[in-house]
C-alpha positions as CSV (number, residue, x, y, z in Angstrom):
1,I,91.3,105.0,105.1
2,A,88.4,105.0,102.7
3,N,85.3,103.1,101.5
4,P,84.6,104.4,98.0
5,P,81.4,103.4,96.1
6,F,81.7,99.9,94.7
7,N,81.8,99.6,90.9
8,D,80.7,103.2,90.5
9,G,80.0,104.3,86.9
10,S,77.8,101.6,85.4
11,K,75.1,104.0,84.4
12,G,74.9,106.7,81.8
13,E,76.9,107.3,78.6
14,D,79.8,109.0,80.4
15,G,80.1,106.2,83.1
16,W,81.7,107.7,86.2
17,G,83.2,110.7,84.4
18,S,86.4,109.3,82.9
19,S,86.0,111.6,79.9
20,R,86.5,114.6,82.2
21,I,89.9,113.5,83.5
22,A,92.7,115.2,81.6
23,S,95.0,112.9,79.6
24,D,98.0,114.3,81.5
25,D,96.5,113.9,85.0
26,P,99.4,112.9,87.2
27,R,97.3,110.3,89.0
28,L,97.4,108.1,85.9
29,T,101.2,107.6,86.1
30,V,102.6,105.0,88.4
31,N,106.3,104.2,88.5
32,G,106.8,106.0,85.2
33,E,104.0,104.1,83.4
34,R,101.0,105.8,81.9
35,L,97.9,103.8,82.8
36,P,94.6,103.5,81.0
37,L,91.2,104.5,82.4
38,A,88.3,102.1,82.9
39,A,85.6,104.2,81.3
40,R,82.7,102.2,82.9
41,N,84.1,101.6,86.4
42,A,85.8,103.9,88.8
43,N,87.4,101.3,91.1
44,T,90.9,101.6,89.7
45,M,90.7,105.4,89.6
46,W,90.0,105.4,93.3
47,M,93.1,103.3,93.8
48,L,95.3,105.6,91.8
49,H,93.8,108.6,93.5
50,F,94.7,107.3,97.0
51,L,98.2,106.3,95.9
52,H,98.9,109.7,94.3
53,H,98.1,111.5,97.5
54,L,100.4,109.5,99.8
55,S,103.6,110.9,101.0
56,D,106.9,109.0,100.4
57,T,106.3,107.1,103.6
58,G,102.5,107.2,103.5
59,S,100.1,104.2,103.6
60,A,96.5,103.7,102.7
61,G,93.8,101.2,103.6
62,F,90.5,101.0,101.6
63,V,87.6,98.7,100.8
64,M,87.0,97.4,97.3
65,A,84.5,95.1,95.6
66,T,86.1,91.6,95.7
67,G,85.8,91.4,91.9
68,E,88.6,93.9,91.6
69,L,91.1,91.3,92.9
70,S,91.0,89.4,89.6
71,N,89.1,91.5,87.1
72,S,90.6,90.7,83.7
73,E,89.4,93.8,81.8
74,T,92.6,95.2,80.1
75,S,92.6,98.7,81.8
76,R,91.8,97.3,85.3
77,L,94.3,94.5,85.0
78,A,96.9,97.1,83.9
79,V,96.4,99.1,87.1
80,R,96.6,96.0,89.3
81,Q,99.8,95.0,87.5
82,A,101.3,98.5,87.9
83,L,100.6,98.5,91.6
84,I,102.4,95.2,92.1
85,E,105.3,96.1,89.9
86,A,105.6,99.4,91.8
87,D,105.8,97.3,95.0
88,V,103.2,99.3,96.9
89,I,100.6,96.6,97.7
90,D,101.3,95.5,101.3
91,C,98.4,93.3,102.2
92,I,95.1,92.0,100.7
93,V,92.3,90.7,102.9
94,Q,89.3,89.0,101.4
95,M,86.3,89.5,103.7
96,P,83.2,87.4,104.1
97,G,80.0,88.3,102.3
98,Q,77.0,90.0,103.7
99,L,78.9,92.6,105.7
100,F,76.8,95.6,104.4
101,A,73.2,96.3,105.0
102,N,72.6,97.9,101.6
103,T,74.5,95.6,99.2
104,Q,75.4,91.9,98.9
105,I,78.5,92.7,96.9
106,P,81.4,91.0,98.7
107,C,84.4,93.1,99.6
108,S,88.1,93.0,100.2
109,L,90.6,95.2,102.1
110,W,93.6,96.7,100.3
111,F,96.6,98.1,102.2
112,L,99.1,100.1,100.3
113,A,102.5,101.5,101.5
114,K,104.8,103.8,99.5
115,N,107.9,102.8,101.5
116,R,108.2,99.1,102.4
117,S,112.0,99.1,102.9
118,G,111.8,98.9,106.7
119,T,111.5,102.3,108.4
120,G,109.7,103.7,111.4
121,G,109.7,100.4,113.3
122,T,108.7,98.2,110.4
123,R,110.7,95.6,108.6
124,D,111.7,95.2,104.9
125,R,108.7,93.8,103.0
126,R,109.8,94.6,99.5
127,G,108.8,92.1,96.9
128,K,106.3,90.4,99.2
129,V,102.5,90.6,99.7
130,L,100.5,89.3,102.7
131,F,97.3,87.5,101.7
132,I,94.6,86.8,104.2
133,D,91.4,84.8,103.4
134,A,88.8,85.7,106.0
135,R,85.7,84.5,104.0
136,T,84.8,81.9,106.7
137,M,84.7,84.5,109.5
138,G,81.8,86.3,110.8
139,K,78.2,85.4,111.8
140,L,74.8,86.8,111.2
141,F,73.6,89.5,113.5
142,D,71.0,88.3,116.0
143,G,67.7,88.3,114.3
144,S,69.1,88.9,110.9
145,R,69.3,86.7,107.8
146,K,71.1,89.1,105.6
147,Q,73.9,90.9,107.5
148,K,77.0,89.5,109.2
149,T,79.4,90.9,111.7
150,L,82.9,89.9,112.8
151,A,83.7,89.1,116.4
152,D,86.4,91.1,118.2
153,D,88.7,88.1,118.3
154,E,88.3,87.6,114.5
155,I,89.2,91.2,113.9
156,E,92.2,90.9,116.2
157,R,93.4,87.7,114.4
158,I,93.5,89.6,111.1
159,A,95.1,92.6,112.6
160,A,97.7,90.5,114.4
161,M,98.8,88.8,111.2
162,Y,99.3,92.1,109.5
163,R,101.2,93.6,112.4
164,E,103.5,90.5,112.4
165,F,104.1,90.9,108.7
166,K,104.9,94.6,109.1
167,R,107.1,94.4,112.2
168,D,108.4,91.0,113.1
169,G,108.7,88.7,110.1
170,E,106.7,86.6,107.7
171,P,103.9,84.9,109.6
172,D,103.8,81.1,109.3
173,A,101.5,80.0,106.4
174,V,98.1,78.8,107.6
175,P,96.4,76.8,104.8
176,G,93.1,78.4,103.9
177,F,93.8,81.5,105.9
178,V,97.2,83.3,105.4
179,A,100.2,83.2,103.2
180,V,102.9,85.5,101.9
181,A,103.6,85.5,98.2
182,S,106.4,87.0,96.2
183,T,106.1,89.3,93.2
184,D,107.2,86.4,91.0
185,E,104.5,84.2,92.3
186,I,101.9,86.9,91.7
187,R,103.2,87.4,88.1
188,E,102.7,83.6,87.6
189,H,99.1,84.1,88.5
190,R,98.8,86.9,86.0
191,F,98.5,89.5,88.8
192,A,95.3,88.0,90.3
193,L,95.2,89.0,93.9
194,T,92.5,86.6,95.2
195,P,93.9,85.3,98.5
196,G,92.6,81.8,97.8
197,R,95.1,81.4,95.0
198,Y,97.9,81.8,97.5
199,V,96.6,80.5,100.9
200,G,94.7,77.5,99.3
201,A,91.0,77.8,99.2
202,E,88.8,75.4,101.1
203,V,87.1,72.7,99.0
204,G,83.7,74.0,97.9
205,L,84.3,77.5,99.0
206,D,83.2,80.0,96.4
207,D,85.5,82.9,95.5
208,G,82.7,85.3,96.4
209,E,82.6,87.1,93.1
210,P,79.0,87.7,92.0
211,F,77.9,85.8,88.9
212,E,76.7,89.0,87.1
213,E,80.1,90.6,87.6
214,R,82.0,87.5,86.5
215,L,79.8,87.3,83.4
216,I,80.7,90.9,82.5
217,D,84.4,90.1,82.9
218,L,84.1,87.0,80.7
219,K,82.2,89.1,78.1
220,S,84.9,91.7,78.1
221,V,87.6,89.1,77.7
222,L,85.7,87.4,74.8
223,T,85.2,90.7,73.1
224,E,88.9,91.6,73.3
225,Q,89.9,88.2,72.1
226,M,87.5,88.3,69.1
227,S,88.8,91.7,68.2
228,R,92.4,90.4,68.4
229,S,91.5,87.4,66.3
230,A,90.1,89.6,63.6
231,Q,93.2,91.7,63.6
232,L,95.4,88.6,63.3
233,S,93.3,87.3,60.5
234,E,93.8,90.5,58.5
235,Q,97.5,90.3,59.1
236,I,97.7,86.7,58.0
237,E,95.7,87.6,54.8
238,E,98.1,90.4,54.1
239,V,101.2,88.2,54.5
240,L,99.6,85.4,52.3
241,G,98.7,88.0,49.7
242,A,102.3,89.3,49.7
243,L,103.6,85.8,49.3
244,T,101.3,84.8,46.5
245,G,101.4,88.2,44.7
246,E,97.7,88.8,45.1
């Protein structure tokens, strides 16, 4: 169980220190696939670190910035895809905003399990992920305008859904709150893990991702696409040159 720093590594030339991680670091290999490092953000390295240190029947639960559920930066998407294809993501819970006193960054809970085949009193959950959208839960602390807390019954409702998924069977879908998605469905959504995509988001409910972070993601995607466009243009010119003898 862990709550690593959110989006660590946005400052300094070396970011969070990715340059100091050896190219053959075993944490970077998942299911036989070598994964890239996100030089300016340590979120996915934390995920790989937790996974690497699990036993064959181990499990992990950790808090992540909500933006990591759907970040489209190539290296971060690759890690999310690898975790899904390795079938180690058990449950994703998107939490309400304003849960922390020192940051307004919304968060989500990730639960990983190395063995989901149904051992130790659990059932076979392979190829399925439980999604819970808890964004509408919680209320402000008395006298506070900035920080929320979840009531005991709200916490129990989330926990009960996960217990049912692990032990008894797939919980009935509750529109806007809980749903179980298959690996194929997640592939169709390009490995985005935002619960609202699967449970059905309420009309007008924002996905909780800060505008600044979303803008960074869009800039990254645009940069990659422009680079790819330039490469394709060069290839087309080479082909045309070969055809025309120029």
